[in-house]
C-alpha positions as CSV (number, residue, x, y, z in Angstrom):
1,X,-11.8,12.0,-23.0
2,X,-10.0,13.1,-19.8
3,X,-7.1,10.7,-20.4
4,X,-6.6,12.0,-23.9
5,X,-6.6,15.6,-22.6
6,X,-4.1,14.9,-19.9
7,X,-1.8,13.1,-22.4
8,X,-2.1,16.0,-24.8
9,X,-1.2,18.4,-21.9
10,X,1.9,16.3,-21.1
11,X,3.2,17.2,-24.6
12,X,2.3,21.0,-24.4
13,X,5.6,22.9,-24.0
14,X,3.9,26.2,-23.0
15,X,1.9,24.6,-20.2
16,X,5.0,22.7,-19.2
17,X,7.0,25.9,-18.8
18,X,4.3,27.6,-16.9
19,X,3.8,24.7,-14.5
20,X,7.4,23.9,-13.8
21,X,8.1,27.5,-12.8
22,X,5.0,28.3,-10.8
23,X,4.6,28.0,-7.1
24,X,1.3,26.1,-7.5
25,X,2.9,23.6,-9.9
26,X,5.7,22.9,-7.6
27,X,3.3,22.4,-4.7
28,X,1.2,19.9,-6.8
29,X,4.3,18.0,-7.9
30,X,5.4,17.5,-4.3
31,X,2.9,14.7,-3.8
32,X,4.3,12.6,-6.6
33,X,7.9,13.7,-7.0
34,X,10.6,13.3,-4.3
35,X,12.2,16.7,-4.9
36,X,14.8,18.2,-7.3
37,X,18.1,16.8,-6.0
38,X,19.7,13.4,-5.5
39,X,19.7,14.2,-1.7
40,X,15.9,14.5,-1.9
41,X,15.5,11.2,-3.7
42,X,17.9,9.4,-1.2
43,X,15.9,10.8,1.8
44,X,12.6,9.5,0.4
45,X,14.2,6.2,-0.4
46,X,15.4,5.8,3.2
47,X,11.9,6.5,4.4
48,X,10.4,4.0,2.1
49,X,12.9,1.4,3.1
50,X,12.1,2.0,6.8
51,X,8.4,1.0,6.2
52,X,9.5,-2.3,4.5
53,X,9.4,-1.4,0.8
54,X,12.2,-1.2,-1.8
55,X,12.7,1.6,-4.2
56,X,13.5,2.4,-7.9
57,X,15.0,5.9,-8.3
58,X,14.4,7.8,-11.5
59,X,15.9,11.2,-12.5
60,X,13.1,12.8,-14.5
61,X,13.9,13.9,-18.0
62,X,13.9,12.6,-21.6
63,X,14.9,13.6,-25.1
64,X,18.1,15.4,-24.3
65,X,19.4,17.6,-27.1
66,X,23.1,17.2,-27.0
67,X,25.9,14.9,-25.9
68,X,26.9,17.0,-22.8
69,X,23.3,16.7,-21.4
70,X,23.4,12.9,-22.0
71,X,26.7,12.6,-20.2
72,X,25.5,14.8,-17.3
73,X,22.4,12.5,-17.0
74,X,24.6,9.4,-16.9
75,X,26.8,11.0,-14.2
76,X,23.8,11.7,-12.1
77,X,22.8,8.0,-12.3
78,X,26.3,6.9,-11.4
79,X,26.2,9.3,-8.4
80,X,22.8,7.8,-7.4
81,X,24.3,4.2,-7.4
82,X,27.2,5.5,-5.3
83,X,24.7,6.9,-2.7
84,X,22.7,3.7,-2.7
85,X,25.8,1.6,-2.1
86,X,27.3,3.9,0.5
87,X,24.0,4.0,2.5
88,X,23.1,0.3,2.0
89,X,19.7,1.2,0.6
90,X,17.3,-1.4,-0.9
91,X,17.1,0.5,-4.1
92,X,17.9,0.4,-7.8
93,X,17.6,2.9,-10.7
94,X,15.3,3.5,-13.7
95,X,16.5,5.4,-16.8
96,X,15.1,6.4,-20.2
97,X,17.4,5.9,-23.2
98,X,16.5,9.3,-24.6
99,X,17.8,10.8,-21.3
100,X,21.1,9.1,-22.2
101,X,21.2,10.6,-25.7
102,X,19.4,8.0,-27.9
103,X,18.0,10.8,-30.1
104,X,21.5,12.5,-30.3
105,X,23.9,9.6,-30.9
106,X,22.8,6.0,-30.5
107,X,26.4,4.9,-30.0
108,X,26.8,7.4,-27.2
109,X,23.6,6.2,-25.5
110,X,24.8,2.6,-25.9
111,X,28.1,3.5,-24.2
112,X,26.6,5.4,-21.4
113,X,23.9,2.7,-20.7
114,X,26.5,-0.1,-20.8
115,X,28.8,1.8,-18.4
116,X,25.9,2.3,-16.0
117,X,24.9,-1.4,-16.1
118,X,28.6,-2.4,-15.6
119,X,28.7,-0.1,-12.5
120,X,25.6,-1.7,-11.1
121,X,27.1,-5.2,-11.8
122,X,30.3,-4.3,-10.0
123,X,28.6,-3.3,-6.7
124,X,28.4,-5.5,-3.7
125,X,25.7,-6.6,-3.6
126,X,25.0,-6.2,-7.3
127,X,22.5,-3.6,-8.2
128,X,20.1,-3.3,-11.1
129,X,19.2,-0.9,-13.9
130,X,15.7,-0.7,-15.3
131,X,15.5,0.7,-18.8
132,X,12.2,2.5,-18.9
133,X,9.9,2.3,-21.9
134,X,8.9,5.4,-23.8
135,X,6.4,6.0,-26.6
136,X,6.0,3.5,-29.5
137,X,8.6,5.1,-31.8
138,X,11.2,3.9,-29.3
139,X,9.8,0.5,-28.4
140,X,11.9,-1.7,-30.7
141,X,15.1,0.3,-30.2
142,X,14.7,0.2,-26.5
143,X,14.1,-3.6,-26.5
144,X,17.1,-4.1,-28.8
145,X,19.3,-2.2,-26.4
146,X,18.1,-4.2,-23.4
147,X,18.7,-7.5,-25.1
148,X,22.2,-6.3,-26.2
149,X,23.1,-5.0,-22.7
150,X,21.9,-8.2,-21.0
151,X,24.1,-10.3,-23.3
152,X,27.3,-8.5,-22.5
153,X,29.6,-10.3,-20.1
154,X,28.7,-9.8,-16.5
155,X,25.4,-8.0,-17.2
156,X,23.0,-10.9,-17.1
157,X,20.4,-10.2,-14.4
158,X,21.5,-6.6,-13.9
159,X,19.4,-4.9,-16.6
160,X,15.7,-5.1,-17.2
161,X,12.9,-3.8,-19.5
162,X,9.4,-2.3,-19.2
163,X,6.5,-3.7,-21.1
164,X,3.2,-1.9,-21.7
165,X,0.0,-4.1,-21.8
166,X,-1.8,-1.7,-24.1
167,X,0.4,-2.5,-27.1
168,X,-0.6,-5.4,-29.3
169,X,3.0,-6.5,-29.7
170,X,3.7,-7.0,-26.0
171,X,2.9,-10.7,-25.8
172,X,5.6,-11.5,-28.3
173,X,8.0,-9.0,-26.6
174,X,7.5,-10.7,-23.3
175,X,8.1,-14.1,-24.8
176,X,11.4,-12.8,-26.2
177,X,12.5,-11.2,-23.0
178,X,11.7,-14.4,-21.0
179,X,13.7,-16.5,-23.5
180,X,16.7,-14.3,-22.7
181,X,16.1,-14.4,-18.9
182,X,15.4,-10.7,-18.7
183,X,13.4,-9.2,-15.8
184,X,10.3,-7.2,-16.8
185,X,8.3,-4.4,-15.2
186,X,4.7,-4.8,-16.5
187,X,2.6,-1.7,-16.7
188,X,-0.5,-0.6,-18.6
189,X,1.0,2.3,-20.6
190,X,0.8,6.1,-20.4
191,X,1.3,7.4,-23.9
192,X,-1.3,8.2,-26.6
193,X,-1.0,5.4,-29.2
194,X,-3.2,4.7,-32.3
195,X,-5.7,1.8,-32.5
196,X,-3.6,-0.1,-35.1
197,X,-0.9,-0.8,-32.5
198,X,-2.6,-0.3,-29.1
199,X,-5.8,-1.4,-27.4
200,X,-8.0,1.6,-26.8
201,X,-10.6,0.1,-24.3
202,X,-9.7,-0.3,-20.7
203,X,-11.2,-3.7,-20.6
204,X,-8.9,-4.9,-23.4
205,X,-5.8,-3.4,-21.8
206,X,-6.8,-5.1,-18.5
207,X,-7.4,-8.4,-20.2
208,X,-4.0,-8.3,-21.9
209,X,-2.4,-7.2,-18.6
210,X,-3.7,-10.3,-16.9
211,X,-2.5,-12.5,-19.7
212,X,1.0,-11.0,-19.6
213,X,1.2,-11.2,-15.8
214,X,0.5,-14.9,-16.0
215,X,3.3,-15.4,-18.5
216,X,5.7,-13.5,-16.3
217,X,4.9,-15.2,-13.0
218,X,5.2,-18.7,-14.7
219,X,8.6,-17.9,-16.1
220,X,10.6,-18.4,-12.9
221,X,12.3,-15.0,-13.4
222,X,11.9,-12.2,-10.9
223,X,9.5,-9.6,-12.4
224,X,7.7,-6.5,-11.3
225,X,3.9,-6.2,-11.5
226,X,3.4,-2.5,-11.7
227,X,-0.2,-1.5,-11.0
228,X,-2.4,0.5,-8.6
229,X,-5.5,-1.3,-9.9
230,X,-7.0,-3.4,-7.1
231,X,-8.5,-5.8,-9.6
232,X,-5.1,-6.4,-11.3
233,X,-3.5,-6.9,-7.9
234,X,-6.2,-9.4,-6.9
235,X,-5.8,-11.3,-10.2
236,X,-2.0,-11.5,-9.5
237,X,-2.5,-12.7,-5.9
238,X,-5.1,-15.3,-7.0
239,X,-2.9,-16.6,-9.8
240,X,0.2,-16.9,-7.6
241,X,-1.8,-18.8,-5.0
242,X,-3.3,-21.2,-7.6
243,X,0.1,-21.8,-9.2
244,X,1.8,-22.1,-5.8
245,X,4.2,-19.2,-6.8
246,X,6.1,-17.9,-3.8
247,X,5.6,-14.3,-2.7
248,X,9.4,-13.9,-2.9
249,X,9.3,-14.8,-6.6
250,X,8.1,-11.4,-7.8
251,X,7.2,-7.9,-6.6
252,X,4.4,-5.4,-6.9
253,X,5.4,-1.9,-7.9
254,X,3.7,1.4,-7.4
255,X,4.4,5.1,-7.9
256,X,5.6,7.4,-5.1
257,X,2.6,9.2,-3.7
258,X,-0.1,7.0,-5.3
259,X,-2.2,4.6,-3.2
260,X,0.1,4.7,-0.2
261,X,-2.6,2.9,1.8
262,X,-2.6,0.0,-0.6
263,X,1.2,0.0,-0.7
264,X,1.4,-0.4,3.1
265,X,-1.4,-3.0,3.1
266,X,0.6,-5.2,0.7
267,X,3.7,-4.8,2.8
268,X,1.9,-5.7,6.0
269,X,0.5,-8.8,4.3
270,X,4.0,-10.0,3.3
271,X,4.0,-9.1,-0.4
272,X,7.1,-7.5,-1.9
273,X,6.6,-3.9,-2.8
274,X,8.9,-1.5,-4.8
275,X,8.1,2.2,-4.9
276,X,9.1,4.1,-8.0
277,X,10.6,7.4,-6.7
278,X,11.1,10.1,-9.3
279,X,13.0,13.4,-8.7
280,X,14.2,16.4,-10.7
281,X,13.2,19.6,-12.3
282,X,11.5,18.1,-15.3
283,X,8.5,16.7,-13.5
284,X,5.6,18.1,-15.6
285,X,5.4,15.4,-18.4
286,X,5.7,12.7,-15.8
287,X,2.9,14.1,-13.6
288,X,0.5,14.6,-16.6
289,X,1.1,11.0,-17.7
290,X,0.5,9.7,-14.2
291,X,-2.8,11.6,-14.0
292,X,-3.7,10.1,-17.4
293,X,-3.1,6.6,-16.1
294,X,-5.3,7.3,-13.0
295,X,-7.5,10.4,-13.5
296,X,-8.8,9.9,-9.9
297,X,-5.4,11.5,-8.8
298,X,-6.6,14.7,-10.4
299,X,-9.5,14.9,-7.9
300,X,-7.0,14.2,-5.1
301,X,-4.8,17.1,-6.2
302,X,-7.7,19.5,-6.5
303,X,-8.9,18.7,-3.0
304,X,-5.5,19.3,-1.5
305,X,-5.1,22.6,-3.3
306,X,-8.5,23.8,-2.0
307,X,-7.5,23.0,1.5
308,X,-4.9,25.8,1.1
């Protein structure tokens, strides 16, 4: 019930406007969002690198409404890659295709995404672009883009996808991605999807997550296991030990501001950890979906607000 409410709130434009312009809203977002500028994101990335973790930087935003907005978003990502290269950061970028204009002009989105991947491929050392997954209406188009981008000359290994374990189709999608040698970030999913295409029970989502995790780890490709769930983490550790899979063969991924204690514990124990660092003005939908994924974060926020 609470998860459904939070997802509904993430899509409420009036609540979004109120939250993104209120002092309380900005204070709440500060826990989970690096700030509003590239400089803010780079500063956080440097701090995360210092404690032994790598980073994926995401400029928050989606569903741009015109070509100029799409080009502006693409330029921001090019600037981020420049900053990563100049400062020698252990970081890559994550981008949504609707932020590059997929809803406006698919050819424009394809051009901007291809140019971004080409830039990452040209860096020394080569960088990486993660194409984020959005709601189910975008699943097939997003995966088609990723496969196409990965097949372009010089792009192999430089672009990856995100798969959500709550979708029924994900096992086949992962099989297809593995066949093409494409890196995957595995997560549970944070959009409201109907029962005919998505598992509704947490136990079913978890069961599928474990199945997909095993497929990924056995593939020999470097993937990201994105979860804050201690049981999913333990399942991953146990499976990698049983199968004698090196700790360098994959990484755990977690969100900035969520389970910092667990992030640092994994780093201390020698596991690879990547922290997803979002920044930007359009933080409200992101925050609501993160609360829907882990409602316990809502209690954390309320406690911090009450402390004044």
